[in-house]
Structures are given as structure tokens and as C-alpha cells.
N, C-alpha and C positions, 0 to 999 in steps of 0.2 A: 504493500500500500504506500502511495506517495505521501511523503511528509508535508505538512502545511508549510507554506513559505514563511520564513522568518525575516520580516522586513528590517529588523534591527541589524541583521548581519549583512545587508546589502549596502554597498557604498552609496553615498548620497546621490551622485549622478544617475546611477542605475535605479535608485529608489524613485527619483523623480520620473524616470522613464516608465516605471511600472505603474505609477499613479496617474500618469498623463491621460490614460483612458477615461478617467473620471472627471476631467476638466472639460470646459465648453469646447465642442467640436465645430460649432458654427462660427463663421467670421463675424467681426464686429460690423453691424449694419450701418448703412448711411442714414443720416438723420431724416432725409426726405423720404426714404423707404419706410422708416418707422411710422411717420405721420401718414403716409399714403396708405399703408396697410391698416393702421388703426382706424382711419376715417372710413375706409372701404368696408371693414367689418361692421363698424357701427351703423353705417348706412344700410348694409344688407340685412342685418338683424332687425333694424328699425322698420324696414319695409315688410319683413315677415310678420313682425308684431302688429303693424298697422292692418295687414291683411287678416290676421287672426281676430283682431278687435272688430273689424268691419264685417267679417263673415264668420261668426263663431260656429255656424253650422253650414257645412257644405253638403247640401241635400240632407241626408239622414246621418251624415258623419260629422263628428265634432272636430272642428279645425282649431288647433292650438299650437303654440310653440313647443318644440321638443329640444332637450338639452344638446343632443349630438349636432344640431345645426351650428352651434358655436365652433365645434371642431372643424366642420366643413367650411365655415367661413374663414378660419385661420388658413386652411390650405388654399382656398380659391382666391383670397386677397393677399396673403403674405408670401406664398410660394406658388404663384400661378403657372410656373414652368414645369412643376413636378408632374409626372404621369399620374400619380395618385390624386391629383387635384383636378384633372380634366373633367369636363361635363359628363362624359359617359361613366367614368368611375364614380362621380359624385351621385348623380341621379339614379343610375342603375344599381350601384353598390348599396346605397341607403334603402332603396325600395325593395331590392332583392333580400336584404337582411331582414327587413320588416316582415316580408312574406314568409321567410324561413322560420322566424320566431313565432308567427301565428300557427304555422303547421306543427312545430314542436309542441307548443302549448296545447294545441287541440288534441294531440295524442298522448302527451305526458305533461300534466301541469304540476308535477311533483317537485321535490327539493332540488333535484339535479337538472331542472329545466334550464336554468341560466347558463351553465357551462355547455350544455348540449346546443342551445340556441346560438351561442356565440361561435362555437366550433363549426357547426353546420353552415352558419352564415358566412364564415371566412372561406370555407370550401366552395360554397356556391359563388361567392364573389370572384374567387380565383378562376373557377371554371368559366365564368362569363367574361373574364378579362376586365373586371370592374372592381378591382381591389381598392377599397376606400376605408381607411382606419375608422372614421366615424360610424361606418356600417356596423362594426362590432359593438359600438356603444348603443346603436339603435336596437340591436338584438338583446343586449343586456337590459336596457331600459324596459323593453316589452316584457321580458321574463320577470323582472322585479315588480312590475305592476300589471299582472295579467288580466285583471278584471275588465278594464276598458278595451284592452286589445282584443280579448275574446269576444266582447260584445260587438266590436266593429267588424271582426272577422278579417278576411283577406282585403277588405277595403281599407284597412289600416295602412297597407303598403301604398295605396293611392293617395290617401289624405288622412292624416296630415303629412306623412313622411315624403311621399313622392312629390306632391304639389309644393310643399314648403321648400324642399331641396331645389326644385326647378326654379322657383322664384328667386332663391338665393343665388343660384348659378347665373340666371339672367341678369341679376344686378351686378354680379362680378364681371360678366362679359362687358357690359356697358361702362362700368367704372374703370376697369383696367384699360380698356381702349381709350377712354377719355383722359387718363393720366399717363399715357405713353407706354403701357404694358400690353403685350399681345396675349390674349386669352380668348378662346382655347389656343394653347401654344402650338400644337401640332395635331393633325388628324392621325388616327390609328393607321399604321402601315405606311406613313409618309416616308418617302425615300430621301436620302441625301440628294442635293442638287447635282446636276451633271458635272458642274465644275468641281464640286467637292469630291465626287466619286473619282473623277479623273486624277485629281491632285493626290488623293490618298492611295489610289491603286487598289482599293477595297470596295467590293460591292455590298449591297444591302444585306445579303445572307451572311457574309463574313463579319460584318459589324454586329449583326444580331447574335452570331455565335460567340463573339467576344463578350457581349453583355451576359449571355447565358453562362459562359465559363466563369466569369467573375461575380455571378449572382447579383447583377446590377440592373436587370431588366425592369424591375419595379421602380427604380430610382431615376433612370434616364432612358430616353427613347433612342431609336436608331438614328433618326435625323439629327437629334441633339448631339450624339456622339460623333457623327460625321462632321458637324460644325466645329466641335471642340478640337478634334484631331486636325482638321484643316487649318484652324487658327493657330494651333501649336506648331504645325509644320511651317506656316508662314513666319511665325516668330523665330523659329530655329534658323530659317533661311536668312532672316534679317541679321541675326547674330553672326552667322557664318560670314557675311560680308561686312560686318562691323557697321551696319546701318548706313552703308554707302547709298546715296540717293541717285536717282536716275539722271539728275542734272550733272552729276560728276563724271559720268561715263558716256553720256549720249553723244552722238555725232551731231554737231551743230551747223557745220558748213554743208548745207544740203543742196542737192540738185533737185529742183522742183519744176513743175509744169503747170500751165494754166488750164482750166477746164475746157476751154475752146480750142486748145492745141490739137492739130491733126495727128492721127496715129503714126504717120511717117516721122513726125518730129519726136514722138514718144520713143519709137524704135531707135532713132538716131541717138537720143540721149543715153539709152541703155548701152548702145554699142560704144559710144565715145568714152563714157565714164566707168564702165564695168561695174555697174551698180546692180543690186538685187531687187530693189524696190524704188518706186518713184512717187513721192507725194504729189497730189494734185491740190494746188493752193490758189485761192482766188485773189483778186486785186487787193483785198483788205488783209491778206495774210491768214485767212481762216482756212482750215483743212477741209477740203471737199471730198477726199477719198484717197485711196492708195492703189497704185498699179504695180502688179508683179509681172515678171516675164511671161508667166503662164496666162495672164489675162490678154496679152497681145496675141499669143498663139490661138487662144480660144476665139478671139474676135476675128482673126484672119480665117480660121476654119469655118466659122459660122457664116461669114460674108463672102468667102472665096476671094478675098482681096489680095492682089499681088502688089507689093510695095513698089515694084518697078513701074507699074502703070500709073500714070498721073491723069486725073481729070475724067476718067471713064467709069468710075464707081462712086457710089454715095460716100460722102465724107463721114469718117468715124472719128469722133473727138475723144480726148482724154477723159472728159467728164462722163462720157457714155459707157466707157469700159472699166472705170475705176470701181473698186469694191469699197463698201462703207468701212470707215475706220472707227467703228463703234467701241472697240476695245482699247482705246487710248488710255494712257496713264498721265500723271502729272510730274512736274519737275522734282517735287519733294517726296515722291513715293520711294520707299526703300527698294533697292534692286532685288532683294530677296522675294518681293511680292510678285514679280513678273517672271521668275525663273520657270515656273510650271508651264506658262504659255509657250516659252521658247523651247523647253526641253521635252515636254510630253504632248502638248496639244498641237504641235506642228506649226505654230506661228513663226513666220520668218522675220517679221519686223514689227516692233511695237512703237507706235507714234507717241511722242511726249508733248504735252500741251502746257502752255503757260496762259492761264485764263482761256480765251477762245482762239489764241494764235498758236501755230505750230512752232515749237521751240527746238525740236530735234527728233532723232529716231534712235532706237536701240536694236541691234541685231545680235545674233549669236556670236559674231566675231567680237563685239564689244565685251561680252561676258567672258570670252576666252582670254582677251587681253587683261581683264581684271584679275582672272585666276593666275595668269602668268606673272603679273606684277606682284602677287602675293607669294609666289613660289619661293623666292629667297628668304622671306620671313619664316616660312614653314620649315625650311632647311635648318635655319639657325635656332629655331625654337626648341 
């Protein structure tokens, strides 16, 4: 038999480590979040209380506040990103727990009804993917006061439990949106965005398997994990390049072309300057698009235009063949944030903007030069 741990024999640093599990695990909240959550909870519960006062009877069913709504309010207003706080978990979890409690009490109203009701309620919530901690409190409350619950029968799950929870969730949706929080945070089964999935190299199933492996599927969703990992990867890339900005490595002496320029002029610029891309810039310096060599070939193929023939074919302009440069970045963006576009997504050129004007471009060659510049530092490190 293992001997009990003698804390007096543990050195002080190790003793603090052993006791750290009993200290607060949550980070210190921002003051505005404290007031936002407190005001939201007060508003939500006040709305439910007003409904109970205005409609004490919902048909033949008594409508009143129930204590577990306080716990639901904490989740919906204070931690609206948590999977356990989402509308499906709240409404279905509470209602299903109430229904399970009614069934247990109908068959066994004895001394052990409370643990049976709570246990079966948790099993039902997990099976319905609607785990909601206040649901356990709903089942316990029903078992501790079985008289009114048995009198209402299965309708107890509809009102007050289901109706009051739905009202509280509705208030949380409106209040969170009005105060800058997104609730519901995600839909069940929402996938990471295409950009996040490409960046991570992990699909939805692999992310879900990670959550299952580490027993975190109740605490964080697949889409949330994808966002966090993608953000961590961007942060790591920024550290790798020591927060070098795009302005520090971009090519500023650019060869550009006007939107109305003929395709023959575009081809001539590519041949003369040995460039991989050609920005299309209007008279005010605003970026109108980007032309790659492949765009010229595609235009020639589509129109069967021979550059040696002059005046016998419709004019093709630079503006008409340019592709949209909607993935531009800014001069103060860290280089690490655009690596994925150049390395994985196949982007050849990233345009860099200063306000609405084109400031420069970054290609894979610029990234390679940055890496080569750091090589001596890595050798001596």
C-alpha cells in the first residue's frame, strides 16, 4: 500500500508545485469583461423573472424561476465561447435532464431518486451531445422537490425548464452580439476555414482526434482548435524572423503597367526585365491587379492572338487580363504572417500596400534572401 505523502519532507519549491493545483486556474479577467458578464447575467435573469411574474401560469403549467438558470446564465454570458454554453447544450441539456428526472421519479420516487436522476440525466445529455452542467442541477432540483414535478409530468421539461432556458439563451445571443461577443460561437460540426486547414496541414478529422486523445472535446471545438493552432503557428513564424516587417524586405523599385496598356507592351516588359509578376497600377498609384506570365499565355490561347500581328485583332489590355490582388498585405505586417501563402498555397507574389497605394511586392526570392542573410548568425550561435 502506498504511503501518504509527507509534505513536510518535500523541499519548498516542490511543495509549492504540489499545491499549485489548488490555486486559481483561470487568468485574471479584464475589468470590462467582469462588468459585461455581470450586466448580461443580471439582464437575462431579470427578463426571466419578468416573464414568470407576467405569466405565472403557462396554460395549465406553473411558470416560475428555477435555480439552475443562474448557472446557465454564468456560462452563456461569462464564457460564451465554451461548447458547454452553446444554445443546443443549454436548451436541450436542461430540458432533457428535466424529462429524465420526471421519468425516474415516476418509476422510483424513493430515497435514491436524486442520484439516479442526476446520473441518468448526464448520460442522456452526453448521448445527445448536449452536455450542460446546469442540467445536473435541474435533475437534482426535481428529485429534491418531486411533488410539483410529478404533478406537471413531462410538461415540466417544456415549462418552466425549456421555455425559461430558451428565453435566457435568446437574451444572451442579443446581449453578447450587442457588446462585441459572438454567441453562438460556432455551429456543431463547423470546420476550420480553408486557410487555417491549409496552414496547419491538418484536416477536421485529425483535429477532432487530437481533442479526443487529450479528452478536451467538451472544452473546445474543432474550429476553435484550428484557430488557436493557426494563430500559434503565425506567432512562431513571427519569432522565427524576429518580427521583420514586410516593408524591410519588399522590392520597392517596381516595374508597373497601366490598365490600358496593350498586351504586347505587357509581354515586352516581362521579356526586358525578367520579372515574374507585373503590377497593374492606375494614374493615382492605386493597385488595379496583378499579371503573371501565365495570364499572358492564357489570354493568347483564348484569343488566338499572335504578338507579331499588329492591328488585325481586338486589343487586349493589361487591365482585362490582370487577376485581382485581393490578398495584399501591409507594410507593417510581420513577414512570418505571409510565409504560408508563398510556401504552401502557391502564391508567387504578395503585393504590399501603404494605405491605398502600392508600396512594393514580396516574392519567394525575397524570403530566401532573408534566410541567407540570417545564415551567418545561425552558424555563430
